[in-house]
All heavy atoms as TSV, in Angstrom:
chain	resi	resn	atom	element	x	y	z
A	1	LEU	N	N	5.635	-9.996	-6.064
A	1	LEU	CA	C	5.066	-9.587	-4.783
A	1	LEU	C	C	6.073	-9.702	-3.728
A	1	LEU	O	O	6.003	-8.936	-2.752
A	1	LEU	CB	C	3.750	-10.240	-4.546
A	1	LEU	CG	C	2.558	-10.027	-5.471
A	1	LEU	CD1	C	1.434	-10.777	-5.041
A	1	LEU	CD2	C	2.292	-8.604	-5.565
A	2	ALA	N	N	6.960	-10.647	-3.776
A	2	ALA	CA	C	7.953	-10.919	-2.695
A	2	ALA	C	C	8.857	-9.693	-2.543
A	2	ALA	O	O	9.209	-9.338	-1.418
A	2	ALA	CB	C	8.728	-12.205	-2.983
A	3	VAL	N	N	9.219	-9.052	-3.663
A	3	VAL	CA	C	10.040	-7.909	-3.621
A	3	VAL	C	C	9.392	-6.718	-2.967
A	3	VAL	O	O	10.036	-6.069	-2.140
A	3	VAL	CB	C	10.622	-7.519	-5.036
A	3	VAL	CG1	C	11.391	-6.252	-5.114
A	3	VAL	CG2	C	11.422	-8.625	-5.597
A	4	ILE	N	N	8.061	-6.589	-3.199
A	4	ILE	CA	C	7.364	-5.573	-2.670
A	4	ILE	C	C	7.232	-5.780	-1.093
A	4	ILE	O	O	7.360	-4.782	-0.321
A	4	ILE	CB	C	5.974	-5.408	-3.184
A	4	ILE	CG1	C	6.089	-4.979	-4.712
A	4	ILE	CG2	C	5.127	-4.387	-2.509
A	4	ILE	CD1	C	4.771	-5.077	-5.530
A	5	ARG	N	N	6.969	-6.947	-0.739
A	5	ARG	CA	C	6.915	-7.276	0.664
A	5	ARG	C	C	8.217	-7.003	1.426
A	5	ARG	O	O	8.300	-6.471	2.533
A	5	ARG	CB	C	6.450	-8.770	0.956
A	5	ARG	CG	C	4.987	-9.071	0.596
A	5	ARG	CD	C	4.717	-10.421	0.942
A	5	ARG	NE	N	3.438	-10.866	0.353
A	5	ARG	CZ	C	2.278	-10.660	0.813
A	5	ARG	NH1	N	2.104	-10.031	2.043
A	5	ARG	NH2	N	1.201	-11.159	0.263
A	6	GLU	N	N	9.324	-7.372	0.790
A	6	GLU	CA	C	10.581	-7.201	1.338
A	6	GLU	C	C	10.849	-5.644	1.519
A	6	GLU	O	O	11.321	-5.200	2.503
A	6	GLU	CB	C	11.747	-7.772	0.492
A	6	GLU	CG	C	13.058	-7.582	1.034
A	6	GLU	CD	C	14.155	-8.351	0.247
A	6	GLU	OE1	O	13.834	-9.066	-0.720
A	6	GLU	OE2	O	15.342	-8.116	0.581
A	7	MET	N	N	10.612	-4.931	0.476
A	7	MET	CA	C	10.852	-3.436	0.544
A	7	MET	C	C	9.960	-2.797	1.687
A	7	MET	O	O	10.434	-1.986	2.385
A	7	MET	CB	C	10.537	-2.821	-0.754
A	7	MET	CG	C	10.679	-1.303	-0.758
A	7	MET	SD	S	12.265	-0.690	-0.209
A	7	MET	CE	C	13.098	-0.827	-1.798
A	8	ASN	N	N	8.705	-3.240	1.700
A	8	ASN	CA	C	7.795	-2.706	2.749
A	8	ASN	C	C	8.357	-2.960	4.176
A	8	ASN	O	O	8.210	-2.174	5.095
A	8	ASN	CB	C	6.413	-3.295	2.566
A	8	ASN	CG	C	5.647	-2.661	1.437
A	8	ASN	OD1	O	6.097	-1.693	0.874
A	8	ASN	ND2	N	4.572	-3.285	1.068
A	9	GLY	N	N	8.897	-4.160	4.308
A	9	GLY	CA	C	9.468	-4.555	5.640
A	9	GLY	C	C	10.711	-3.689	5.946
A	9	GLY	O	O	10.893	-3.161	7.085
A	10	LEU	N	N	11.487	-3.378	4.920
A	10	LEU	CA	C	12.658	-2.423	5.205
A	10	LEU	C	C	12.184	-1.034	5.490
A	10	LEU	O	O	12.725	-0.350	6.413
A	10	LEU	CB	C	13.535	-2.479	3.957
A	10	LEU	CG	C	14.287	-3.723	3.665
A	10	LEU	CD1	C	14.953	-3.670	2.271
A	10	LEU	CD2	C	15.342	-3.972	4.684
A	11	LEU	N	N	11.088	-0.505	4.831
A	11	LEU	CA	C	10.625	0.723	5.160
A	11	LEU	C	C	9.933	0.818	6.502
A	11	LEU	O	O	10.091	1.806	7.179
A	11	LEU	CB	C	9.598	1.245	4.003
A	11	LEU	CG	C	10.246	1.441	2.668
A	11	LEU	CD1	C	9.129	1.582	1.614
A	11	LEU	CD2	C	11.088	2.641	2.669
A	12	ALA	N	N	9.255	-0.197	6.897
A	12	ALA	CA	C	8.692	-0.259	8.221
A	12	ALA	C	C	9.730	-0.209	9.304
A	12	ALA	O	O	9.549	0.534	10.323
A	12	ALA	CB	C	7.792	-1.493	8.400
A	13	GLU	N	N	10.824	-0.869	9.049
A	13	GLU	CA	C	11.925	-0.854	10.073
A	13	GLU	C	C	12.554	0.511	10.084
A	13	GLU	O	O	12.942	1.042	11.204
A	13	GLU	CB	C	12.948	-1.889	9.759
A	13	GLU	CG	C	12.542	-3.343	10.013
A	13	GLU	CD	C	12.175	-3.537	11.530
A	13	GLU	OE1	O	12.931	-3.123	12.358
A	13	GLU	OE2	O	11.070	-4.056	11.722
A	14	LEU	N	N	12.726	1.144	8.935
A	14	LEU	CA	C	13.344	2.447	8.859
A	14	LEU	C	C	12.419	3.451	9.670
A	14	LEU	O	O	12.930	4.331	10.312
A	14	LEU	CB	C	13.473	2.861	7.407
A	14	LEU	CG	C	14.071	4.314	7.195
A	14	LEU	CD1	C	15.502	4.334	7.664
A	14	LEU	CD2	C	14.027	4.679	5.675
A	15	ALA	N	N	11.156	3.353	9.514
A	15	ALA	CA	C	10.172	4.240	10.125
A	15	ALA	C	C	10.369	4.196	11.685
A	15	ALA	O	O	10.037	5.244	12.351
A	15	ALA	CB	C	8.797	3.959	9.715
A	16	LYS	N	N	10.744	3.085	12.282
A	16	LYS	CA	C	10.987	2.974	13.626
A	16	LYS	C	C	12.109	3.820	14.212
A	16	LYS	O	O	12.138	4.087	15.397
A	16	LYS	CB	C	11.124	1.537	14.040
A	16	LYS	CG	C	9.902	0.646	13.786
A	16	LYS	CD	C	10.213	-0.794	14.103
A	16	LYS	CE	C	9.047	-1.753	13.811
A	16	LYS	NZ	N	9.347	-3.083	14.024
A	17	THR	N	N	13.033	4.128	13.336
A	17	THR	CA	C	14.256	4.790	13.817
A	17	THR	C	C	14.424	6.274	13.289
A	17	THR	O	O	15.227	6.956	13.851
A	17	THR	CB	C	15.538	4.069	13.351
A	17	THR	OG1	O	15.542	4.040	11.950
A	17	THR	CG2	C	15.459	2.605	13.888
A	18	GLU	N	N	13.578	6.664	12.341
A	18	GLU	CA	C	13.751	8.028	11.738
A	18	GLU	C	C	12.644	8.969	12.227
A	18	GLU	O	O	11.469	8.521	12.263
A	18	GLU	CB	C	13.720	7.944	10.171
A	18	GLU	CG	C	14.912	7.123	9.645
A	18	GLU	CD	C	16.210	7.818	9.742
A	18	GLU	OE1	O	16.228	9.016	9.638
A	18	GLU	OE2	O	17.174	7.072	10.062
A	19	LYS	N	N	13.034	10.169	12.504
A	19	LYS	CA	C	12.009	11.179	12.812
A	19	LYS	C	C	11.265	11.619	11.490
A	19	LYS	O	O	11.906	11.536	10.482
A	19	LYS	CB	C	12.717	12.361	13.406
A	19	LYS	CG	C	13.193	12.187	14.818
A	19	LYS	CD	C	13.791	13.523	15.357
A	19	LYS	CE	C	14.239	13.254	16.724
A	19	LYS	NZ	N	14.809	14.627	17.348
A	20	ASN	N	N	10.085	12.065	11.660
A	20	ASN	CA	C	9.288	12.533	10.426
A	20	ASN	C	C	9.174	11.581	9.391
A	20	ASN	O	O	9.016	11.898	8.294
A	20	ASN	CB	C	9.977	13.874	9.945
A	20	ASN	CG	C	10.104	14.941	10.922
A	20	ASN	OD1	O	9.175	15.155	11.742
A	20	ASN	ND2	N	11.233	15.550	10.987
A	21	PHE	N	N	9.115	10.301	9.805
A	21	PHE	CA	C	8.905	9.259	8.732
A	21	PHE	C	C	7.869	8.259	9.358
A	21	PHE	O	O	8.062	7.765	10.466
A	21	PHE	CB	C	10.247	8.463	8.631
A	21	PHE	CG	C	10.230	7.438	7.436
A	21	PHE	CD1	C	10.793	7.746	6.294
A	21	PHE	CD2	C	9.747	6.173	7.624
A	21	PHE	CE1	C	10.896	6.773	5.293
A	21	PHE	CE2	C	9.735	5.346	6.594
A	21	PHE	CZ	C	10.367	5.555	5.457
A	22	GLU	N	N	6.804	8.085	8.596
A	22	GLU	CA	C	5.626	7.312	9.034
A	22	GLU	C	C	5.492	6.157	7.979
A	22	GLU	O	O	5.485	6.389	6.860
A	22	GLU	CB	C	4.466	8.076	9.145
A	22	GLU	CG	C	3.252	7.329	9.685
A	22	GLU	CD	C	3.226	7.070	11.173
A	22	GLU	OE1	O	3.923	7.858	11.894
A	22	GLU	OE2	O	2.617	6.055	11.621
A	23	TYR	N	N	5.360	4.952	8.431
A	23	TYR	CA	C	5.032	3.810	7.610
A	23	TYR	C	C	3.655	3.428	7.788
A	23	TYR	O	O	3.150	3.151	8.830
A	23	TYR	CB	C	5.996	2.648	7.795
A	23	TYR	CG	C	5.614	1.427	6.953
A	23	TYR	CD1	C	5.999	1.415	5.626
A	23	TYR	CD2	C	4.849	0.433	7.485
A	23	TYR	CE1	C	5.636	0.345	4.803
A	23	TYR	CE2	C	4.515	-0.677	6.677
A	23	TYR	CZ	C	4.954	-0.680	5.344
A	23	TYR	OH	O	4.492	-1.742	4.538
A	24	ILE	N	N	2.837	3.407	6.700
A	24	ILE	CA	C	1.485	3.024	6.768
A	24	ILE	C	C	1.330	1.771	5.809
A	24	ILE	O	O	1.615	1.888	4.614
A	24	ILE	CB	C	0.518	4.099	6.330
A	24	ILE	CG1	C	0.702	5.253	7.279
A	24	ILE	CG2	C	-0.937	3.555	6.323
A	24	ILE	CD1	C	0.002	6.490	6.746
A	25	ASP	N	N	0.970	0.600	6.306
A	25	ASP	CA	C	0.889	-0.603	5.453
A	25	ASP	C	C	-0.375	-0.528	4.652
A	25	ASP	O	O	-1.511	-0.512	5.102
A	25	ASP	CB	C	0.886	-1.791	6.349
A	25	ASP	CG	C	0.891	-3.080	5.627
A	25	ASP	OD1	O	1.044	-3.011	4.274
A	25	ASP	OD2	O	0.854	-4.225	6.188
A	26	LEU	N	N	-0.260	-0.370	3.303
A	26	LEU	CA	C	-1.242	-0.347	2.388
A	26	LEU	C	C	-1.441	-1.721	1.613
A	26	LEU	O	O	-2.442	-1.945	1.012
A	26	LEU	CB	C	-1.060	0.690	1.268
A	26	LEU	CG	C	-0.719	2.184	1.738
A	26	LEU	CD1	C	-0.360	2.997	0.528
A	26	LEU	CD2	C	-1.932	2.708	2.452
A	27	PHE	N	N	-0.434	-2.481	1.658
A	27	PHE	CA	C	-0.370	-3.651	0.784
A	27	PHE	C	C	-1.493	-4.585	0.797
A	27	PHE	O	O	-2.142	-4.848	-0.263
A	27	PHE	CB	C	0.920	-4.380	1.132
A	27	PHE	CG	C	1.409	-5.430	0.214
A	27	PHE	CD1	C	1.911	-4.969	-1.058
A	27	PHE	CD2	C	1.309	-6.730	0.385
A	27	PHE	CE1	C	2.340	-5.945	-1.985
A	27	PHE	CE2	C	1.704	-7.649	-0.552
A	27	PHE	CZ	C	2.201	-7.333	-1.713
A	28	GLU	N	N	-1.857	-4.969	1.950
A	28	GLU	CA	C	-3.054	-5.978	2.064
A	28	GLU	C	C	-4.327	-5.429	1.508
A	28	GLU	O	O	-5.113	-6.170	0.985
A	28	GLU	CB	C	-3.150	-6.519	3.455
A	28	GLU	CG	C	-1.976	-7.145	4.013
A	28	GLU	CD	C	-1.519	-8.415	3.287
A	28	GLU	OE1	O	-2.418	-9.176	2.881
A	28	GLU	OE2	O	-0.303	-8.619	3.189
A	29	ALA	N	N	-4.595	-4.147	1.705
A	29	ALA	CA	C	-5.738	-3.574	1.301
A	29	ALA	C	C	-5.991	-3.574	-0.258
A	29	ALA	O	O	-7.042	-3.441	-0.778
A	29	ALA	CB	C	-5.854	-2.187	1.682
A	30	PHE	N	N	-4.840	-3.761	-1.004
A	30	PHE	CA	C	-4.924	-3.768	-2.422
A	30	PHE	C	C	-4.833	-5.132	-3.055
A	30	PHE	O	O	-4.703	-5.301	-4.200
A	30	PHE	CB	C	-3.690	-2.928	-2.953
A	30	PHE	CG	C	-4.062	-1.444	-2.757
A	30	PHE	CD1	C	-3.800	-0.840	-1.632
A	30	PHE	CD2	C	-4.711	-0.668	-3.789
A	30	PHE	CE1	C	-4.130	0.578	-1.397
A	30	PHE	CE2	C	-5.019	0.647	-3.574
A	30	PHE	CZ	C	-4.741	1.250	-2.336
A	31	LEU	N	N	-4.893	-6.181	-2.125
A	31	LEU	CA	C	-4.941	-7.594	-2.674
A	31	LEU	C	C	-6.329	-8.167	-2.512
A	31	LEU	O	O	-7.109	-7.848	-1.672
A	31	LEU	CB	C	-3.987	-8.412	-1.779
A	31	LEU	CG	C	-2.547	-7.914	-1.742
A	31	LEU	CD1	C	-1.794	-8.885	-0.764
A	31	LEU	CD2	C	-1.929	-7.910	-3.091
A	32	ASP	N	N	-6.582	-9.195	-3.431
A	32	ASP	CA	C	-7.867	-9.989	-3.411
A	32	ASP	C	C	-7.677	-11.095	-2.401
A	32	ASP	O	O	-6.695	-11.192	-1.730
A	32	ASP	CB	C	-8.173	-10.411	-4.800
A	32	ASP	CG	C	-7.251	-11.403	-5.451
A	32	ASP	OD1	O	-6.362	-12.010	-4.676
A	32	ASP	OD2	O	-7.310	-11.605	-6.652
A	33	ASP	N	N	-8.755	-11.854	-2.393
A	33	ASP	CA	C	-8.700	-12.978	-1.448
A	33	ASP	C	C	-7.701	-14.121	-1.692
A	33	ASP	O	O	-7.475	-14.977	-0.832
A	33	ASP	CB	C	-10.180	-13.550	-1.196
A	33	ASP	CG	C	-10.678	-14.050	-2.449
A	33	ASP	OD1	O	-10.073	-13.877	-3.534
A	33	ASP	OD2	O	-11.758	-14.697	-2.474
A	34	LYS	N	N	-7.095	-14.079	-2.877
A	34	LYS	CA	C	-6.099	-15.000	-3.269
A	34	LYS	C	C	-4.712	-14.383	-3.046
A	34	LYS	O	O	-3.675	-14.995	-3.478
A	34	LYS	CB	C	-6.281	-15.443	-4.750
A	34	LYS	CG	C	-7.582	-16.257	-4.870
A	34	LYS	CD	C	-7.750	-16.654	-6.306
A	34	LYS	CE	C	-9.100	-17.340	-6.427
A	34	LYS	NZ	N	-9.427	-17.633	-7.817
A	35	GLY	N	N	-4.583	-13.225	-2.566
A	35	GLY	CA	C	-3.274	-12.539	-2.342
A	35	GLY	C	C	-2.745	-11.895	-3.562
A	35	GLY	O	O	-1.571	-11.546	-3.615
A	36	GLN	N	N	-3.573	-11.670	-4.594
A	36	GLN	CA	C	-3.112	-11.055	-5.794
A	36	GLN	C	C	-3.643	-9.534	-5.867
A	36	GLN	O	O	-4.718	-9.225	-5.316
A	36	GLN	CB	C	-3.598	-11.753	-7.084
A	36	GLN	CG	C	-3.033	-13.172	-7.135
A	36	GLN	CD	C	-1.545	-13.217	-7.258
A	36	GLN	OE1	O	-0.919	-12.550	-8.099
A	36	GLN	NE2	N	-0.928	-13.908	-6.325
A	37	PRO	N	N	-2.860	-8.716	-6.558
A	37	PRO	CA	C	-3.320	-7.261	-6.701
A	37	PRO	C	C	-4.734	-7.264	-7.320
A	37	PRO	O	O	-5.020	-7.975	-8.309
A	37	PRO	CB	C	-2.227	-6.630	-7.570
A	37	PRO	CG	C	-1.012	-7.449	-7.322
A	37	PRO	CD	C	-1.560	-8.884	-7.119
A	38	ARG	N	N	-5.606	-6.396	-6.821
A	38	ARG	CA	C	-6.914	-6.205	-7.351
A	38	ARG	C	C	-6.816	-5.352	-8.537
A	38	ARG	O	O	-6.450	-4.097	-8.410
A	38	ARG	CB	C	-7.773	-5.576	-6.281
A	38	ARG	CG	C	-8.144	-6.523	-5.096
A	38	ARG	CD	C	-9.054	-5.904	-4.192
A	38	ARG	NE	N	-10.187	-5.152	-4.783
A	38	ARG	CZ	C	-10.913	-4.355	-4.071
A	38	ARG	NH1	N	-10.750	-4.101	-2.804
A	38	ARG	NH2	N	-11.898	-3.650	-4.632
A	39	PRO	N	N	-7.129	-5.793	-9.801
A	39	PRO	CA	C	-7.003	-5.023	-10.952
A	39	PRO	C	C	-7.863	-3.693	-10.971
A	39	PRO	O	O	-7.546	-2.720	-11.544
A	39	PRO	CB	C	-7.411	-5.931	-12.077
A	39	PRO	CG	C	-7.286	-7.249	-11.583
A	39	PRO	CD	C	-7.432	-7.147	-10.069
A	40	ASP	N	N	-9.031	-3.715	-10.277
A	40	ASP	CA	C	-9.893	-2.626	-10.242
A	40	ASP	C	C	-9.340	-1.434	-9.440
A	40	ASP	O	O	-9.794	-0.383	-9.601
A	40	ASP	CB	C	-11.313	-2.963	-9.732
A	40	ASP	CG	C	-11.229	-3.511	-8.309
A	40	ASP	OD1	O	-10.258	-4.278	-7.945
A	40	ASP	OD2	O	-12.059	-3.206	-7.424
A	41	LEU	N	N	-8.326	-1.608	-8.667
A	41	LEU	CA	C	-7.662	-0.657	-7.955
A	41	LEU	C	C	-6.549	0.079	-8.613
A	41	LEU	O	O	-5.888	0.928	-8.016
A	41	LEU	CB	C	-7.283	-1.135	-6.609
A	41	LEU	CG	C	-8.395	-1.706	-5.726
A	41	LEU	CD1	C	-7.908	-2.171	-4.357
A	41	LEU	CD2	C	-9.573	-0.688	-5.550
A	42	PHE	N	N	-6.207	-0.355	-9.830
A	42	PHE	CA	C	-5.093	0.212	-10.522
A	42	PHE	C	C	-5.477	0.521	-12.042
A	42	PHE	O	O	-6.369	-0.048	-12.531
A	42	PHE	CB	C	-3.998	-0.910	-10.674
A	42	PHE	CG	C	-3.415	-1.282	-9.336
A	42	PHE	CD1	C	-3.895	-2.409	-8.615
A	42	PHE	CD2	C	-2.361	-0.570	-8.806
A	42	PHE	CE1	C	-3.395	-2.674	-7.302
A	42	PHE	CE2	C	-1.847	-0.851	-7.442
A	42	PHE	CZ	C	-2.506	-1.916	-6.863
A	43	VAL	N	N	-4.827	1.457	-12.623
A	43	VAL	CA	C	-5.002	1.748	-14.022
A	43	VAL	C	C	-4.396	0.715	-14.801
A	43	VAL	O	O	-3.672	-0.295	-14.344
A	43	VAL	CB	C	-4.524	3.178	-14.371
A	43	VAL	CG1	C	-5.312	4.262	-13.629
A	43	VAL	CG2	C	-3.078	3.327	-14.157
A	44	GLN	N	N	-4.483	0.923	-16.100
A	44	GLN	CA	C	-4.012	-0.200	-17.082
A	44	GLN	C	C	-2.527	-0.584	-16.870
A	44	GLN	O	O	-2.179	-1.774	-17.135
A	44	GLN	CB	C	-4.173	0.389	-18.541
A	44	GLN	CG	C	-4.106	-0.759	-19.494
A	44	GLN	CD	C	-4.499	-0.280	-20.918
A	44	GLN	OE1	O	-4.592	0.912	-21.160
A	44	GLN	NE2	N	-4.919	-1.204	-21.763
A	45	ASP	N	N	-1.689	0.314	-16.373
A	45	ASP	CA	C	-0.312	0.045	-16.241
A	45	ASP	C	C	0.049	-0.950	-15.117
A	45	ASP	O	O	1.030	-1.548	-14.934
A	45	ASP	CB	C	0.593	1.169	-16.153
A	45	ASP	CG	C	0.438	2.014	-14.899
A	45	ASP	OD1	O	-0.327	1.578	-13.958
A	45	ASP	OD2	O	1.060	3.071	-14.844
A	46	GLY	N	N	-1.068	-1.170	-14.240
A	46	GLY	CA	C	-0.912	-2.090	-13.122
A	46	GLY	C	C	-0.040	-1.508	-11.941
A	46	GLY	O	O	0.191	-2.260	-10.981
A	47	THR	N	N	0.401	-0.338	-12.092
A	47	THR	CA	C	1.292	0.275	-10.993
A	47	THR	C	C	0.657	1.451	-10.268
A	47	THR	O	O	0.704	1.486	-9.127
A	47	THR	CB	C	2.632	0.743	-11.668
A	47	THR	OG1	O	3.324	-0.348	-12.325
A	47	THR	CG2	C	3.509	1.419	-10.621
A	48	HIS	N	N	-0.047	2.297	-11.051
A	48	HIS	CA	C	-0.598	3.475	-10.498
A	48	HIS	C	C	-2.063	3.227	-10.106
A	48	HIS	O	O	-2.746	2.355	-10.756
A	48	HIS	CB	C	-0.530	4.588	-11.482
A	48	HIS	CG	C	0.842	5.004	-11.807
A	48	HIS	ND1	N	1.566	4.453	-12.878
A	48	HIS	CD2	C	1.769	5.795	-11.113
A	48	HIS	CE1	C	2.761	4.913	-12.855
A	48	HIS	NE2	N	2.920	5.801	-11.818
A	49	PHE	N	N	-2.523	3.861	-9.059
A	49	PHE	CA	C	-3.898	3.609	-8.527
A	49	PHE	C	C	-4.866	4.216	-9.555
A	49	PHE	O	O	-4.751	5.281	-10.109
A	49	PHE	CB	C	-4.069	4.374	-7.216
A	49	PHE	CG	C	-3.321	3.796	-6.097
A	49	PHE	CD1	C	-2.714	4.709	-5.149
A	49	PHE	CD2	C	-2.991	2.457	-6.012
A	49	PHE	CE1	C	-1.927	4.202	-4.149
A	49	PHE	CE2	C	-2.203	1.938	-4.958
A	49	PHE	CZ	C	-1.643	2.788	-3.996
A	50	SER	N	N	-6.109	3.530	-9.595
A	50	SER	CA	C	-7.266	4.088	-10.323
A	50	SER	C	C	-7.977	4.962	-9.316
A	50	SER	O	O	-7.612	5.084	-8.127
A	50	SER	CB	C	-8.178	2.855	-10.660
A	50	SER	OG	O	-8.654	2.225	-9.540
A	51	ARG	N	N	-9.074	5.536	-9.729
A	51	ARG	CA	C	-9.849	6.407	-8.842
A	51	ARG	C	C	-10.315	5.654	-7.609
A	51	ARG	O	O	-10.225	6.010	-6.450
A	51	ARG	CB	C	-11.043	6.958	-9.598
A	51	ARG	CG	C	-12.017	7.732	-8.774
A	51	ARG	CD	C	-11.397	9.005	-8.241
A	51	ARG	NE	N	-12.224	9.526	-7.205
A	51	ARG	CZ	C	-11.894	10.577	-6.402
A	51	ARG	NH1	N	-10.659	11.109	-6.600
A	51	ARG	NH2	N	-12.694	10.987	-5.531
A	52	LYS	N	N	-10.717	4.341	-7.896
A	52	LYS	CA	C	-11.165	3.462	-6.775
A	52	LYS	C	C	-9.912	3.160	-5.876
A	52	LYS	O	O	-10.144	3.089	-4.590
A	52	LYS	CB	C	-11.750	2.168	-7.335
A	52	LYS	CG	C	-12.383	1.293	-6.368
A	52	LYS	CD	C	-13.080	0.141	-7.043
A	52	LYS	CE	C	-13.827	-0.729	-6.078
A	52	LYS	NZ	N	-14.509	-1.903	-6.697
A	53	GLY	N	N	-8.832	2.947	-6.390
A	53	GLY	CA	C	-7.641	2.750	-5.554
A	53	GLY	C	C	-7.252	3.931	-4.691
A	53	GLY	O	O	-6.955	3.849	-3.553
A	54	TYR	N	N	-7.419	5.131	-5.260
A	54	TYR	CA	C	-7.318	6.353	-4.508
A	54	TYR	C	C	-8.295	6.432	-3.353
A	54	TYR	O	O	-7.943	6.927	-2.240
A	54	TYR	CB	C	-7.155	7.554	-5.323
A	54	TYR	CG	C	-5.838	7.768	-5.991
A	54	TYR	CD1	C	-5.604	7.606	-7.272
A	54	TYR	CD2	C	-4.711	8.128	-5.129
A	54	TYR	CE1	C	-4.307	7.750	-7.884
A	54	TYR	CE2	C	-3.460	8.228	-5.720
A	54	TYR	CZ	C	-3.284	8.116	-7.034
A	54	TYR	OH	O	-2.060	8.218	-7.601
A	55	ASP	N	N	-9.504	6.024	-3.653
A	55	ASP	CA	C	-10.463	6.048	-2.618
A	55	ASP	C	C	-10.044	5.112	-1.446
A	55	ASP	O	O	-10.304	5.401	-0.268
A	55	ASP	CB	C	-11.836	5.608	-3.150
A	55	ASP	CG	C	-12.447	6.649	-4.137
A	55	ASP	OD1	O	-12.031	7.817	-3.999
A	55	ASP	OD2	O	-13.414	6.301	-4.897
A	56	VAL	N	N	-9.590	3.927	-1.861
A	56	VAL	CA	C	-9.083	3.004	-0.774
A	56	VAL	C	C	-7.986	3.614	0.029
A	56	VAL	O	O	-8.011	3.574	1.275
A	56	VAL	CB	C	-8.639	1.694	-1.350
A	56	VAL	CG1	C	-7.995	0.777	-0.399
A	56	VAL	CG2	C	-9.824	0.930	-1.984
A	57	LEU	N	N	-7.052	4.194	-0.672
A	57	LEU	CA	C	-5.863	4.853	0.011
A	57	LEU	C	C	-6.434	5.968	0.923
A	57	LEU	O	O	-5.849	6.058	2.101
A	57	LEU	CB	C	-5.001	5.500	-1.033
A	57	LEU	CG	C	-3.795	6.347	-0.586
A	57	LEU	CD1	C	-2.887	5.551	0.376
A	57	LEU	CD2	C	-3.095	6.939	-1.739
A	58	ALA	N	N	-7.252	6.812	0.422
A	58	ALA	CA	C	-7.805	7.947	1.301
A	58	ALA	C	C	-8.481	7.370	2.627
A	58	ALA	O	O	-8.322	7.889	3.687
A	58	ALA	CB	C	-8.837	8.722	0.558
A	59	GLY	N	N	-9.229	6.264	2.428
A	59	GLY	CA	C	-9.910	5.674	3.534
A	59	GLY	C	C	-8.817	5.183	4.566
A	59	GLY	O	O	-9.031	5.367	5.808
A	60	ILE	N	N	-7.801	4.572	4.148
A	60	ILE	CA	C	-6.774	4.134	5.000
A	60	ILE	C	C	-6.054	5.283	5.751
A	60	ILE	O	O	-5.898	5.333	6.982
A	60	ILE	CB	C	-5.711	3.314	4.218
A	60	ILE	CG1	C	-6.347	2.002	3.803
A	60	ILE	CG2	C	-4.461	2.950	5.118
A	60	ILE	CD1	C	-5.443	1.293	2.766
A	61	LEU	N	N	-5.698	6.364	4.964
A	61	LEU	CA	C	-5.117	7.521	5.574
A	61	LEU	C	C	-6.005	8.141	6.593
A	61	LEU	O	O	-5.512	8.600	7.607
A	61	LEU	CB	C	-4.665	8.474	4.472
A	61	LEU	CG	C	-3.561	7.918	3.522
A	61	LEU	CD1	C	-3.244	8.983	2.495
A	61	LEU	CD2	C	-2.319	7.566	4.338
A	62	ARG	N	N	-7.310	8.265	6.303
A	62	ARG	CA	C	-8.134	8.937	7.259
A	62	ARG	C	C	-8.259	7.978	8.545
A	62	ARG	O	O	-8.382	8.644	9.680
A	62	ARG	CB	C	-9.581	9.038	6.595
A	62	ARG	CG	C	-9.655	10.156	5.608
A	62	ARG	CD	C	-11.087	10.307	5.167
A	62	ARG	NE	N	-11.089	11.158	4.067
A	62	ARG	CZ	C	-11.338	10.840	2.761
A	62	ARG	NH1	N	-11.631	9.662	2.492
A	62	ARG	NH2	N	-11.311	11.759	1.808
A	63	GLY	N	N	-8.023	6.816	8.496
A	63	GLY	CA	C	-8.041	5.969	9.662
A	63	GLY	C	C	-6.752	6.073	10.435
A	63	GLY	O	O	-6.725	5.778	11.596
A	64	ASN	N	N	-5.687	6.489	9.791
A	64	ASN	CA	C	-4.382	6.647	10.472
A	64	ASN	C	C	-3.998	7.972	10.954
A	64	ASN	O	O	-3.138	8.114	11.758
A	64	ASN	CB	C	-3.295	6.123	9.503
A	64	ASN	CG	C	-3.270	4.604	9.406
A	64	ASN	OD1	O	-3.002	3.962	10.380
A	64	ASN	ND2	N	-3.681	4.012	8.327
A	65	PHE	N	N	-4.738	9.039	10.396
A	65	PHE	CA	C	-4.218	10.361	10.789
A	65	PHE	C	C	-5.427	11.130	11.393
A	65	PHE	O	O	-6.546	11.039	11.046
A	65	PHE	CB	C	-3.672	11.109	9.644
A	65	PHE	CG	C	-2.494	10.489	9.108
A	65	PHE	CD1	C	-2.351	9.768	8.004
A	65	PHE	CD2	C	-1.262	10.750	9.838
A	65	PHE	CE1	C	-1.105	9.195	7.554
A	65	PHE	CE2	C	-0.065	10.155	9.427
A	65	PHE	CZ	C	-0.010	9.444	8.315
């Protein structure tokens, strides 16, 4: 998770300087109360979103755009 946090930080910084680039922080929305990824939001590979994960993503995007 540390590598993901670091990459997200770099992308957030890049978004501040680049046109047509928007950074939306999704990370915390996909974690449980112990700071671990919520398995119900991912398919079996643990990387790609499940239907429920996409619902969370859509809700976040609707709030940002």
